[in-house]
N, C-alpha and C positions, 0 to 999 in steps of 0.2 A: 438427461441433457443431450446425449448423442442423437436421439431421434429428433429432437427439436432443431439441432444444428443441421441434420440432413434435410429436414424440411425447408430450412432457410436456403440451403445450397440448391435445392430443386428449382426454386424460383430465381435465385441469383444468377444462374447460368444463362438467363435471358439477357446476355450482354453482347454487344457487337464485337466482331472480330473480322480480320481481313478474309474476304471470300467465305465467311462463316466457317472458318477452320476450327474454332473453339479450342484453342491450344492450352487447356488446363486439366489438371487432375488434382485430387485432394487426398490427404491422409487425415482422418478424424480420430483423435485420441482424447476421450473424456471431454475436457473443457477447452480443447484447442484444435485448430485446423491448420495444417500445413498446405500451402498452395504452390503447386509446381507448374512450370511451363513445359510444354511438349514441343521442342524445337523442330522435330521432324514433320509436324503438321504443316509448316510453312517455311521453306527454304528459298522462297522466290526473291526477286529483286525488290519486291515491296516490303521485304522484312529483313534487310541486312542488319546484322547484329541483333536480330530479334526485336528491333525497336517497335515495329508494329504490334507484335505480340505483347510487349510491355504495356502499350497503350490499352490493349484489350484487357489485360489483367487489371489495370487501373479501373476500368469500367466495372469489371467483375467485383472488385473490392468495394467500390462505391455501393453497388447493389447489396452486398453483404452487410455493410454498415447500416444502410437504410432499413433493411429487413430485420436485422438483429435488434436495432433500437425499437422498432415497432413491436417486435415479439417479446420485449422485456429483458434485453441483455445489454450490459455495458461491455464494449469490446475494445481491445487494444490491438492495433495492427502494427506489426514490426516488418518493415520492408527489407528484403535481402538479409535475413537473419544469419545466414551462414555463407561467408565469402568463399568457402571451399566447394560450395554446391551452387553453381550459377543458375541452375534451373529452379532452385527454391526461391520463389519471388516474395513470399510473405508468410509470416506466422501470425495467426489470429487467436487471441486468448479471450474466451467468453466468461463473463461473470453475471450471474443472475441479478436482475434488478426489477424495475417496474416498467411495464409497457408505456411508451411515449408516442404521442401523435406524430406520425411521419406521413404527410399527405402524398409523398411521391411513391410510397411503397406499392400502392395499387396500380401504378402506371408501369411498373417494371415489365410485366408480361405483355403490355400493350405497346411498348416502344418498338418502332420499326423504321426501316429505311423506305422513304417514298421517292422514287426516281421519276415521277410524273413531272410534266411542265406545271409550274405553279401560277396562280393568279398574281398579277403584278400589283397586288394591294399592299399598301404600306402597313408595316407592323405597328401595332398600338404602342404609343410611346411608353406608357407605364409597363407594358409587358417587356419591351426592349430593355428598359432600365433594370427590371427585375432580373433579366438574363445576364446583363452586364455585371450585376452585383455578385454573380457566382465566382468572379475572380477571387483568387486567394494569394497568399504570399508566395506560393509555389508556381503560380501560373496566372497570366493575364488574359482576359477575354476582350476582344475588340470586334465590333460590328461595323459593317459598311452598308449604307442604304442608298447612297447616291447611284442612280441608274447607270450613269456612264462608267463609274468605277466598278459596279457589279458586272457590267458587260466586259470590261477589261479583264477582270478576274475570271470570268466564265471562259474566255478564250485561252487564258493561261492554263486553267484547269483541264481544258480539252486536249492539251498536249499529252495527257495520259493515254487517250485513245489513239492518237497518232503513233505513239511509241508502241503501245500494247499490241495493236493489230499489225505492226510491221516488225515485231521482234519475236522470233520463234519461241524462246524460253517463256516469255510472258504470255504470249498467245496460248501456248499449251497449258500453262498453269491456270489461266482463266477458264478455258474450256473444260479442263478436268474437273472443275468445281461446279459445273452447271448440272443440275438435275432436270432432265427433259420432260418427265411426266410426274404427276402427283403421286403415283405409286412409288416411283424412285425416290422422291422427296420424303415420303412417309417412311420408307425403309432405311435410307441412309442417314437422314437428319443432320447431314453435314454438307457444306457447299450451299448453293442457293438455287431455288426453283426458277426456271426460265421466265416465268411470268412476272417475277419481281423486277425484271429489267424494264418492264413497261413498254416493250417494243410491240408494234402492231403485228398481227398474225403473219403477214408476208415476210417481215423481218425475222420473225422466229424461225420460219422455214429456211430462210437464207442462212441463219446462224448454224443450222444443222449441216449445211454444206461447208460453211467457212471453218468448221472445227478441224478440218483437215488442213494442215499447214501449207501443203503444196497448192491447194486451191486458193487459200488466202494470198499466197505469193503472186499467183496469176492475177487475181483481182487488184492487187496493189500496183501492178503495172499501170493500171488505169486510175490510180489514185483513190482507191476505196477507203484506206485508213484515214486519209485527209478528209474525205467526204463524211465519214462517220463522226470524226472529231468536230467538223463544222456543225452537224446536226445536234450533237451533244452540247456544243457551246451555246446554241440557241435555247436549248432546254435549260441550261444552267443560268442563262441571262434572264430567264423568266422569273427569277427569284425576287422575293421582297428584300432580302438582305444576304450578305455573305458574312460569315463569322470565322474567327480563328482563335485557337488557344496557343499562346506563346509560353513556352517553358523557359525557365531561367537559364538552364544549360542543356546539355545533350546526353545526359547519363541515363542508364536504365531507370533510376529512381525518378528523374525528371519526367520520363515518358509515362511512368506509372501515375505520377501526380497529375499529368495532363489528361490521362485517361479518366481519372476520377472526376475532374472538372467537366470534361466533355460529356460524361454520362449524366451528370446532374443537369447540365444544360439541356440535354436531349430529353430527359424525363420531364423537366419543367416545361419545355416546349410542347411535349406531348399532352401534358395536362392542360395547356393553354389552347390546344387545337391547332398548333403550328407544326407543319411537316418539316422533316430534316433529311438531308442526304449528305453524308461525308464525301469530300472530294480531296482525297489524300494522295493520289497517285504521284503527282509531281514532287510533293514533299518527301515521300519515301524513296522515289527514284534518286533524289538528291542525296539522301542518306547513303545510298549505295555508291554514288560518285565520290562523295566526301570520304568514304571508307576505302577508296581505291578500287572498287569493284566496277571497273570501266570496260573490261574486255568483252562484256556481254552487250554493250551498247555500241552502235555505230557512232562515228565522230559527229555526224550530222545530228543525231539524236542527243548526244551529250550537250552540244551547243544549244539545241532547242530546249532541253530540260533546264539548263543553267539560266537561259534567258527568261523562261517562264517563272522559275523559282525566284529570280531577282525581282521580277515584276510583282510577284505576290508579296515579297518582303517589303518592297518600296511602297506598295499601295497601302499596306497595313502599318507602315512605319515601324517595322519590327526591331530596329536598332540592333543591340547585341544579343537579343533573345532568339530562341530556336522555335521556328514554326513546328508545332507538334500535331495539330489537327485543324483542318480547314473544312468548312461545311457551308451549305446553303440552307436558307429557311424560306418558307412561304406557306400559302394556303391552298390545299387541294383535297382535303378530306382523307379518306382511307385509300391506301394503295390497293392494287388489284389482288396481290397475293403476299404472303409472308413466308420467310424461311423458317424452318423448324430447328429445334435445339435438341442435342443429345441429353440424356439424363446425366447427372453428375458422375464423373469417373472417379470412384473412390477406391483407393488402393489399401491393402493391408500389409502388415509387416511380414 
């Protein structure tokens, strides 16, 4: 059984994570797997309280559920099984059964982020309803297709770039995770390949200059971060729809549940030929502010983040629920490049 479980994990790690940090490791014992978070992979403002990593673990667990079912296992997933070990996110117990049809299994290695501008073609109503039905008791899925509201959300989401390129800590975190060549991408398999940003060649060259913080500061005197944000807002506004996963509360368990829902949406969209790009920067910046981690932001940026976050909440009518994942959808075929994944990090006693 161990070899079968390891094979499942080899595919399951094709799950999204912030800046492709892949913050997980595993302990495999006979018929069970312990899943651990690796907090040192991401200590950025995008991951206060490891909330972003918990979403990533939810996506990983959804992959494991789908693949195990397809491979002939019934599994039981216990979230946070040991309150004394905050890094132990889940215990998974495997029991042999019969293979069941899981149409999404084959799409797990094919799921990817597509940052291109999309065609402004309307989503098929039946497809959109199918994606909406992925809502569960643990999280609600809402889509917005009205072009004016999509544009409003696009500008709110672009606040991420205004802050990221004007904040030393976030700027450095972002550029540390870029792989500049295909050889570097093949070797590291963590972080993301520069071509996945879908920037034109001149912009890719400029990025190599801007990775030095002092250079970025000089360019910001002339408003570069605002200019980049404006360009990205136009790209985001090209989408057919904006979607959000609303969690019931804001606990680690809620974020894991939201990650599972988001992964199923993403896989289903991939199966349908619909492109997806997460737009979570403002949401996770707000997590930092709510946790009191404000000293790393300027007062101007705190107000900007709050304004954009409230715009997102109001547009989706979030009520008392917690925005966990925000994303855009549309049609544009295959992205230029894909980020690679590490092999499963399996530890022994």
